[in-house]
N, C-alpha and C positions, 0 to 999 in steps of 0.2 A: 140603621140599627142591625138589620139582618146582613147586610153586606159586611160590616164590621165582623159580626160573628163568623161569618164564613170565612173571611180573611184569617181571623185568629185559628181558627179549626184547621185551616190549610197550613199555617205555620207550624202549628202542633203535631200535624201529621207529618210534615217534612221532617222536623227534628226527630221525629220517633223513627221515621225511615233510616234517617242518616245514623242514628244511634244502634239500631237494629243491624243495619249493613256493616257498621263498625265492629261490633261484638261478632257477628257471624264470621266476618274475615279473621278476627282474631283466633276464633275457635278452629277454622279451618287451617290456619297456620301452626297452630299447636298440634293438631291433629298430623299434619303433614311431618311436623317436627319429631313427633313420637313415633310414628311408624317408619320413618326412613333414616 
């Protein structure tokens, strides 16, 4: 049971990290486009 929980938690964190990374990259690209 605990193992399953950690696996799910790991998956969620993984997805969150990917999502945040994507959002951050998009924001950075937008900033670059607006400044140059």
